[in-house]
C-alpha positions as CSV (number, residue, x, y, z in Angstrom):
1,M,5.8,-55.3,-190.7
2,S,3.7,-56.0,-193.8
3,K,5.5,-57.6,-196.7
4,A,3.1,-56.2,-199.2
5,Q,4.4,-54.1,-202.0
6,R,2.6,-51.1,-203.5
7,Y,1.3,-51.7,-207.0
8,T,3.3,-49.6,-209.5
9,P,2.0,-49.9,-213.0
10,S,4.6,-50.2,-215.7
11,V,4.9,-47.8,-218.7
12,H,3.5,-50.7,-220.8
13,D,0.4,-51.0,-218.5
14,V,-0.2,-47.2,-218.5
15,R,0.2,-47.1,-222.3
16,Y,-2.3,-49.8,-222.9
17,G,-4.5,-48.5,-220.1
18,I,-5.1,-45.2,-221.9
19,K,-4.9,-46.4,-225.4
20,G,-8.1,-45.7,-227.4
21,I,-9.3,-42.8,-225.2
22,L,-9.1,-40.7,-228.4
23,L,-11.8,-42.9,-229.9
24,Y,-14.3,-41.5,-227.3
25,L,-13.4,-37.9,-228.0
26,L,-13.4,-37.8,-231.8
27,P,-17.1,-38.5,-232.2
28,I,-18.1,-35.6,-229.9
29,P,-19.1,-33.4,-232.9
30,S,-21.7,-36.0,-233.7
31,L,-23.2,-35.6,-230.2
32,I,-23.2,-31.8,-230.6
33,A,-24.9,-32.1,-234.0
34,A,-27.5,-34.4,-232.5
35,L,-28.2,-31.9,-229.6
36,I,-28.4,-29.0,-232.1
37,S,-30.8,-31.0,-234.3
38,L,-32.9,-31.9,-231.3
39,G,-33.1,-28.3,-230.3
40,A,-34.2,-27.4,-233.8
41,G,-36.9,-30.1,-233.8
42,Q,-35.2,-32.1,-236.5
43,V,-36.1,-35.6,-235.5
44,T,-34.5,-37.5,-238.4
45,Q,-31.3,-35.6,-238.2
46,T,-31.2,-36.1,-234.4
47,L,-31.6,-39.9,-234.8
48,I,-28.9,-40.1,-237.5
49,S,-26.3,-38.1,-235.5
50,G,-27.3,-39.5,-232.2
51,G,-27.2,-43.1,-233.5
52,A,-23.8,-42.5,-235.2
53,F,-22.5,-41.2,-231.9
54,A,-23.8,-44.3,-230.0
55,V,-22.2,-46.6,-232.6
56,Y,-18.9,-44.7,-232.3
57,M,-19.0,-45.2,-228.5
58,I,-19.7,-48.9,-228.8
59,A,-16.9,-49.3,-231.3
60,A,-14.5,-47.5,-229.0
61,S,-15.4,-49.8,-226.1
62,I,-14.8,-52.9,-228.4
63,A,-11.5,-51.4,-229.6
64,R,-10.4,-50.9,-225.9
65,Q,-11.1,-54.5,-225.2
66,G,-8.9,-55.4,-228.2
67,F,-6.1,-53.0,-226.9
68,K,-6.3,-54.7,-223.5
69,L,-5.8,-58.2,-225.1
70,E,-3.1,-56.8,-227.3
71,G,-1.3,-55.4,-224.3
72,E,-1.3,-58.8,-222.6
73,Y,-0.2,-60.5,-225.8
74,T,2.7,-58.0,-226.4
75,K,4.2,-58.2,-222.9
76,R,4.4,-62.0,-222.9
77,K,6.9,-64.2,-224.5
78,L,4.3,-67.0,-224.9
79,A,0.7,-66.1,-225.7
80,R,-2.2,-67.1,-227.8
81,A,-3.5,-64.7,-230.4
82,P,-6.8,-63.2,-229.3
83,K,-9.7,-65.4,-230.3
84,T,-12.0,-62.5,-231.1
85,P,-10.6,-59.8,-233.3
86,Y,-12.0,-56.9,-231.3
87,K,-9.8,-54.2,-233.0
88,T,-10.8,-55.4,-236.5
89,I,-14.5,-55.4,-235.5
90,A,-14.2,-51.9,-234.1
91,A,-12.3,-50.7,-237.2
92,L,-15.1,-52.0,-239.5
93,M,-17.8,-50.5,-237.3
94,I,-16.2,-47.1,-237.4
95,A,-15.6,-47.3,-241.1
96,L,-19.2,-48.3,-241.8
97,N,-20.6,-45.8,-239.4
98,T,-18.5,-43.0,-240.9
99,G,-19.7,-43.8,-244.4
100,V,-23.4,-43.9,-243.3
101,L,-23.1,-40.7,-241.4
102,A,-21.4,-39.0,-244.3
103,W,-24.1,-40.2,-246.7
104,L,-27.2,-39.7,-244.6
105,G,-26.1,-37.1,-242.1
106,T,-24.1,-34.6,-244.1
107,G,-25.3,-35.1,-247.6
108,Y,-22.2,-36.5,-249.3
109,G,-22.7,-38.7,-252.3
110,L,-22.5,-42.4,-252.1
111,A,-19.0,-42.6,-253.7
112,A,-17.6,-39.9,-251.4
113,S,-19.2,-41.5,-248.4
114,I,-17.6,-44.9,-249.2
115,L,-14.3,-43.1,-249.6
116,L,-14.7,-41.4,-246.2
117,G,-15.5,-44.8,-244.7
118,L,-12.4,-46.4,-246.2
119,A,-10.4,-43.4,-245.1
120,A,-11.6,-44.0,-241.5
121,L,-10.7,-47.7,-241.8
122,L,-7.2,-46.8,-243.1
123,G,-6.7,-44.3,-240.4
124,F,-7.6,-46.7,-237.7
125,T,-5.4,-49.4,-239.1
126,L,-2.4,-47.2,-239.5
127,Y,-2.7,-45.6,-236.1
128,Y,-3.8,-48.6,-234.0
129,G,-3.0,-51.6,-236.2
130,L,-5.2,-54.7,-236.4
131,D,-5.3,-57.7,-234.1
132,P,-2.4,-60.2,-233.7
133,R,-3.4,-63.4,-235.5
134,R,-0.6,-65.8,-234.7
135,D,0.2,-67.5,-231.4
136,K,3.4,-66.1,-229.9
137,N,6.3,-68.4,-229.2
138,A,9.7,-66.9,-228.4
139,F,11.3,-70.3,-228.2
140,S,12.2,-72.2,-231.3
141,S,12.4,-75.5,-229.5
142,L,10.5,-76.6,-226.3
143,S,10.5,-79.9,-224.5
144,V,6.8,-79.3,-223.8
145,S,4.2,-78.1,-226.3
146,L,3.2,-74.5,-226.5
147,D,-0.4,-75.5,-225.7
148,E,0.7,-77.4,-222.6
149,V,2.6,-74.4,-221.2
150,L,-0.1,-71.9,-222.0
151,N,-2.8,-74.1,-220.5
152,A,-0.8,-74.5,-217.3
153,L,-0.2,-70.7,-217.1
154,E,-3.8,-69.9,-217.8
155,A,-5.0,-72.4,-215.1
156,A,-2.6,-70.9,-212.6
157,E,-3.7,-67.4,-213.4
158,I,-7.3,-68.4,-212.8
159,K,-6.4,-69.6,-209.4
160,I,-4.5,-66.5,-208.6
161,K,-7.4,-64.3,-209.6
162,A,-9.7,-66.5,-207.3
163,I,-7.3,-65.8,-204.4
164,D,-7.3,-62.1,-205.2
165,K,-11.1,-62.1,-205.3
166,A,-11.4,-63.8,-202.0
167,R,-8.7,-61.5,-200.5
168,T,-10.8,-58.4,-201.2
169,S,-13.6,-59.7,-198.9
170,I,-11.3,-60.2,-195.9
171,P,-11.6,-57.2,-193.6
172,N,-8.2,-57.8,-191.9
173,P,-5.8,-55.4,-193.7
174,D,-2.7,-57.4,-192.6
175,Y,-4.1,-60.6,-194.1
176,R,-5.1,-58.8,-197.3
177,N,-1.6,-57.3,-197.7
178,R,0.0,-60.7,-197.1
179,L,-2.2,-62.4,-199.6
180,Q,-1.4,-59.6,-202.1
181,N,2.2,-60.4,-201.6
182,I,1.6,-64.1,-202.1
183,T,-0.3,-63.6,-205.4
184,K,2.5,-61.3,-206.6
185,Q,5.0,-64.0,-205.9
186,A,2.8,-66.5,-207.7
187,R,2.8,-64.3,-210.8
188,D,6.6,-64.1,-210.5
189,I,6.7,-67.9,-210.7
190,L,4.5,-67.8,-213.8
191,T,6.9,-65.3,-215.4
192,T,9.8,-67.6,-214.5
193,I,8.1,-70.4,-216.3
194,E,7.3,-68.1,-219.2
195,D,11.0,-67.1,-219.4
196,D,12.0,-70.8,-219.5
197,P,9.1,-73.2,-220.3
198,T,11.3,-76.2,-219.7
199,R,10.8,-75.4,-215.9
200,L,7.1,-76.3,-216.3
201,S,7.7,-80.0,-215.5
202,Q,9.4,-79.0,-212.2
203,A,6.8,-76.4,-211.3
204,R,3.7,-78.3,-212.2
205,K,3.3,-80.0,-208.9
206,F,4.3,-76.9,-207.0
207,L,1.8,-74.7,-208.9
208,K,-1.0,-77.2,-208.4
209,V,-0.4,-78.0,-204.7
210,Y,0.5,-74.5,-203.7
211,L,-2.1,-72.6,-205.6
212,D,-4.9,-75.1,-205.0
213,G,-4.1,-75.1,-201.3
214,T,-3.9,-71.3,-201.0
215,Q,-7.1,-70.9,-203.0
216,R,-9.0,-73.3,-200.7
217,V,-7.6,-71.7,-197.5
218,T,-8.3,-68.2,-198.6
219,E,-11.8,-68.9,-199.9
220,T,-12.8,-70.9,-196.9
221,Y,-11.5,-68.2,-194.5
222,A,-13.3,-65.4,-196.5
223,K,-16.5,-67.5,-196.5
224,T,-16.3,-68.0,-192.8
225,Y,-15.8,-64.3,-192.3
226,K,-18.9,-63.5,-194.2
227,S,-21.0,-65.7,-191.9
228,G,-19.7,-63.9,-188.8
229,T,-16.5,-63.3,-186.8
230,P,-14.3,-66.4,-187.0
231,P,-13.2,-68.1,-183.8
232,Q,-9.8,-67.3,-182.4
233,A,-8.5,-70.7,-183.2
234,L,-9.3,-70.2,-186.9
235,E,-7.6,-66.8,-186.8
236,T,-4.5,-68.4,-185.3
237,D,-4.4,-71.3,-187.8
238,F,-4.9,-68.9,-190.8
239,A,-2.1,-66.7,-189.6
240,K,0.2,-69.8,-189.3
241,V,-0.7,-71.0,-192.7
242,L,0.0,-67.6,-194.2
243,D,3.4,-67.6,-192.6
244,S,4.2,-71.0,-194.1
245,I,2.9,-70.1,-197.5
246,E,4.9,-66.9,-197.7
247,E,8.1,-68.5,-196.5
248,T,7.8,-71.6,-198.5
249,F,6.8,-69.9,-201.7
250,A,9.9,-67.6,-201.6
251,E,12.1,-70.7,-201.0
252,Q,10.3,-72.6,-203.8
253,K,10.9,-69.8,-206.3
254,T,14.6,-69.9,-205.5
255,K,14.8,-73.7,-205.8
256,L,12.9,-73.5,-209.1
257,L,15.5,-71.1,-210.5
258,E,18.2,-73.4,-209.2
259,N,16.5,-76.4,-210.8
260,N,16.6,-78.1,-207.4
261,T,13.8,-80.6,-208.0
262,F,14.5,-82.7,-204.9
263,D,14.2,-79.8,-202.5
264,L,11.2,-78.5,-204.4
265,D,9.3,-81.8,-203.9
266,V,10.2,-82.1,-200.2
267,Q,9.1,-78.6,-199.3
268,I,5.9,-78.9,-201.3
269,E,5.1,-82.0,-199.4
270,V,5.8,-80.3,-196.1
271,L,3.5,-77.4,-197.0
272,N,0.8,-79.8,-198.3
273,Q,0.8,-81.7,-195.0
274,Q,0.5,-78.5,-193.1
275,L,-2.4,-77.3,-195.2
276,K,-4.2,-80.6,-194.4
277,R,-3.2,-80.6,-190.7
278,E,-4.5,-77.0,-190.0
279,T,-8.2,-76.8,-189.4
280,V,-8.5,-73.8,-191.8
281,I,-9.6,-76.1,-194.6
């Protein structure tokens, strides 16, 4: 029976997944105005209203990227502040666009248009807030630096995403499900480290050997599949390796939580030797 678990988005994921949808709906009157102006043959007014609508749509997409990064930042105990202030950029675009539209499109005076732009900026800021600007560290004292932990977590996440990407190109549904379970467990390990960054020193070798090996195995198998049906021997070896990875990973997670470094190293070495021994890689 497959060990894969159905993906169930959390309330947090749903909240940040739909956040900002309103920004696509509010400018619809600009689109309607542009269409009416077009029907009336008013080229200038059509360009102003249509251009304003386009800018609002671009700003909404930029804001959504900011919300996505904010969601990742919010749910983690350790996180870097977003390098690009997408929400702030979107807020400024909306404010400027609102002011210009009020001035050129609806005939408001310059002062009133500026006030309307500032009102749009204030409304965005109060409702959505601006971008987080400080790195997030829930621990007052760490035996490793924050950068060291974040770099390790980000490197591990890149490998997990590579495994996920290779997984989607494997036609065998059982293998896809098992790899999905493996990447889920990998992310559980990252959460464990995030909960207690002092575990990084124990998990470093584990993350590197395990994830590197799993990534190589999966990508090599997926590549072989693209070039034709793999030989039966490869199928057999790949299935064995998946068995070992799944079982070993679950054990490693337990050992990591128990701070059992000796067992951790021994089992990593066993898995490493198996990855080298099998002809999959």
